[in-house]
C-alpha positions in Angstrom: -11.1 14.1 -15.2 -9.2 15.9 -12.4 -11.5 18.2 -10.4 -9.9 21.7 -10.4 -12.6 24.0 -9.2 -12.3 24.5 -5.4 -16.1 24.8 -4.9 -16.5 21.6 -6.9 -13.9 19.8 -4.8 -15.3 21.0 -1.5 -18.8 19.8 -2.5 -17.4 16.4 -3.6 -15.6 16.0 -0.3 -18.7 16.6 1.7 -19.8 13.0 1.2 -16.5 11.5 2.2 -16.6 9.9 5.7 -13.3 8.2 5.8 -9.8 8.8 4.4 -7.5 5.9 3.6 -4.0 7.4 3.8 -0.9 6.1 2.3 2.1 6.6 4.5 5.6 7.1 3.0 5.4 10.1 0.6 2.0 11.1 1.9 2.2 11.7 5.7 6.0 11.4 6.1 9.1 10.8 4.1 11.3 8.1 5.6 11.5 9.3 9.3 10.6 12.9 8.6 6.9 13.7 9.4 5.4 16.4 7.2 4.5 19.5 9.1 1.0 19.4 7.7 0.2 15.9 8.8 -1.0 16.4 12.4 -3.1 19.4 11.5 -4.7 17.4 8.7 -5.5 14.5 11.0 -7.0 16.9 13.6 -9.1 18.5 10.9 -10.4 15.1 9.8 -11.6 14.4 13.4 -13.0 17.9 13.9 -15.2 17.4 10.8 -16.4 14.1 12.3 -14.7 11.9 9.7 -12.3 9.0 10.3 -9.0 7.9 8.9 -7.1 4.7 8.4 -3.5 4.1 7.2 -2.8 1.7 4.4 0.8 1.0 3.4 1.9 -1.2 0.5 5.3 -1.6 2.2 5.5 -5.3 3.2 9.0 -5.2 4.7 7.8 -4.3 8.2 5.3 -5.6 10.8 2.2 -3.9 12.0 3.8 -3.2 15.3 6.7 -1.4 13.6 4.3 1.0 11.9 2.3 1.5 15.1 5.4 2.3 17.1 6.6 4.7 14.4 3.3 6.5 14.3 3.3 6.7 18.1 6.7 8.3 18.1 5.4 10.8 15.6 2.6 11.6 18.1 0.0 10.2 15.7 -2.9 8.5 17.5 -3.9 5.3 15.9 -5.7 2.1 16.9 -4.3 -1.2 15.7 -7.4 -2.0 13.6 -6.9 1.3 11.7 -3.5 0.2 10.5 -3.7 -1.7 7.2 -0.8 -3.3 5.4 -0.8 -5.0 2.0 0.3 -8.2 3.9 -3.2 -8.4 5.5 -4.8 -8.6 2.0 -2.8 -11.6 0.8 -3.1 -13.4 4.2 -6.8 -13.1 4.1 -6.9 -14.5 0.5 -4.6 -17.4 1.4 -6.8 -18.4 4.3 -9.9 -18.4 2.0 -8.3 -20.1 -1.0 -5.1 -22.0 0.1 -6.0 -23.3 3.5 -3.3 -25.6 5.0 -0.9 -25.0 2.1 2.8 -24.2 3.0 4.6 -21.1 1.8 8.1 -20.0 1.0 8.5 -16.2 1.5 11.1 -14.0 -0.1 10.9 -11.3 2.6 12.3 -9.8 5.7 12.3 -11.5 9.1 9.4 -9.2 10.1 7.3 -10.4 7.2 8.0 -14.0 8.0 7.0 -13.4 11.6 3.7 -11.8 10.5 2.8 -14.9 8.5 3.8 -17.2 11.3 1.7 -15.3 13.8 -1.3 -16.0 11.5 -0.6 -19.7 11.6 1.1 -20.1 8.2 3.7 -22.8 7.8 6.9 -21.7 6.2 8.6 -24.5 4.1 12.1 -24.0 2.7 12.3 -27.5 1.2 9.1 -28.1 -0.9 6.5 -25.3 -0.5 3.1 -25.1 -2.1 3.3 -21.4 -2.7 6.1 -18.8 -3.3 5.4 -15.4 -2.0 7.4 -12.3 -2.9 7.5 -9.4 -0.5 9.5 -6.2 -0.3 12.7 -7.8 0.9 15.4 -5.4 2.1 17.4 -8.4 3.2 17.3 -10.0 -0.3 20.1 -12.6 -1.0 21.0 -14.6 -4.1 20.1 -17.8 -2.2 16.5 -16.6 -1.7 16.2 -15.7 -5.4 17.7 -19.0 -6.5 15.2 -21.0 -4.4 12.2 -18.9 -5.4 13.1 -19.1 -9.1 13.6 -22.9 -9.0 10.2 -23.5 -7.4 8.4 -21.0 -9.7 9.9 -22.9 -12.7 8.6 -26.1 -11.1 5.1 -24.7 -11.3 4.5 -23.7 -7.7 1.8 -21.1 -7.1 3.5 -17.6 -7.2 2.1 -14.5 -5.6 3.5 -11.0 -4.9 2.5 -8.7 -2.1 3.0 -5.2 -3.4 3.8 -4.1 -6.9 5.7 -0.9 -6.0 8.8 -0.4 -8.2 10.5 2.0 -5.8 10.3 3.0 -2.1 10.9 6.7 -1.3 13.5 7.5 1.3 14.9 10.7 2.8 16.7 13.2 0.6 14.4 12.6 -2.4 16.1 9.2 -3.2 14.5 5.8 -3.9 15.4 2.2 -3.2 14.2 -0.9 -5.3 10.8 -2.2 -4.0 8.9 -5.5 -4.5 7.8 -4.8 -8.0 11.4 -4.3 -9.2 12.3 -7.6 -7.5 9.5 -9.3 -9.4 10.9 -8.0 -12.7 14.2 -9.6 -11.8 12.5 -13.0 -11.2 10.4 -12.6 -14.4 13.7 -12.2 -16.4 14.8 -15.5 -15.0 11.6 -17.5 -15.0 9.2 -15.8 -17.5 6.6 -15.6 -14.7 5.1 -12.5 -13.1 2.9 -12.8 -10.0 -0.5 -11.6 -9.1 -0.1 -8.8 -6.6 -2.4 -8.2 -3.7 -1.5 -4.7 -2.5 -2.6 -1.5 -4.2 -3.8 -1.3 -7.0 -5.3 -4.8 -6.8 -9.1 -5.0 -6.6 -8.6 -7.3 -3.7 -7.2 -4.4 -1.7 -10.2 -2.2 -2.5 -12.6 -5.0 -1.5 -10.6 -5.4 1.7 -10.8 -1.7 2.5 -14.5 -1.5 2.0 -15.1 -4.6 4.1 -12.8 -3.5 7.0 -14.0 0.1 7.2 -17.7 -0.7 6.7 -18.2 2.4 4.5 -19.6 2.4 0.9 -17.3 3.2 -2.0 -18.7 6.7 -2.4 -17.9 7.5 1.2 -14.2 6.6 1.0 -11.3 8.6 -0.3 -7.9 7.1 -0.9 -5.0 9.5 -0.6 -1.5 8.8 -1.9 1.5 9.9 -3.8 1.6 7.2 -6.5 -0.5 7.0 -9.7 0.1 3.3 -10.4 -0.9 2.1 -6.8 -2.7 4.6 -4.6 -4.7 6.2 -7.5 -5.1 3.2 -9.7 -6.7 1.1 -6.9 -9.7 3.5 -7.0 -9.9 3.6 -10.8 -13.3 2.8 -12.3 -14.9 2.6 -8.8 -17.0 4.8 -6.5 -14.0 5.5 -4.3 -12.5 9.0 -4.6 -8.8 9.1 -5.4 -6.7 12.1 -4.2 -3.1 12.5 -5.4 -0.6 14.4 -3.4 2.7 15.7 -4.9 4.7 15.3 -1.7 6.2 11.9 -2.7 7.0 10.0 -5.9 4.7 11.5 -8.5 5.4 14.8 -10.1 2.9 16.9 -12.3 4.6 15.8 -15.5 4.0 12.2 -14.6 0.2 12.8 -14.6 0.3 14.1 -18.2 2.0 10.9 -19.3 -0.3 8.5 -17.3 -3.6 6.9 -18.3 -4.5 6.8 -14.6 -5.8 10.2 -13.4 -6.7 11.2 -9.8 -10.2 12.6 -9.1 -8.5 15.4 -7.0 -4.9 16.7 -7.2 -3.3 18.7 -4.3 0.2 19.7 -3.4 0.0 17.9 -0.1 -2.5 16.9 2.7 -2.1 20.4 4.1 -3.9 21.8 1.1 -6.4 19.0 1.4 -7.1 20.1 5.0 -8.2 23.5 3.8 -10.8 21.9 1.6 -12.6 20.0 4.4 
């Protein structure tokens, strides 16, 4: 049930101590920062709350996001920047120690894995990992599909079907690439970014807050909002990105709170 009464929403938000903010479509669109973003972040700090960023976009490194935020005059510590890649890497270290990986992803994604000590094997890997690959080639697809057919463990990083860009357009994201591979192999991966419960567990562990003290803010029903479904975490949907009001009516996933953008949310803190 979406909370609509402003008094009810304000009362609900009083218990929130940290906001987990999606990025593209929530605080900016492509390279365009929303005018309401900096005032919102200032309001969060003024009310003695905290904020983290979490992006499902696995095509870029943490440093790329930190540099982008810095250019936008957004103050952020490295440990407050979360990427879906972190979730799967933590899982692999816990459950697939010393196993080799083949990654369908950008050079930045491969570098992130290598920095964390993972061995990339292009001849006979133990695990195939699908990321948001903006440098996707037929050769990469051919190799991935072959090994998946041969029974290799297969994981996906983020299930997003589309990535929003400037001008209201979208480009195919990791989830769409997974559909392509499924058409060839009949296999679909477990994903680790939003809305996976592994992401929610990761957020709670990293922030140190309880579920009822956390609010996740984003523009997508099937990732940002779904990750908090059936949990104590509050979900806040903004209409500044992918989701439109008509989409909510057709979806089984409903946000706890619906606002036009984080500027409106700022007035409720």
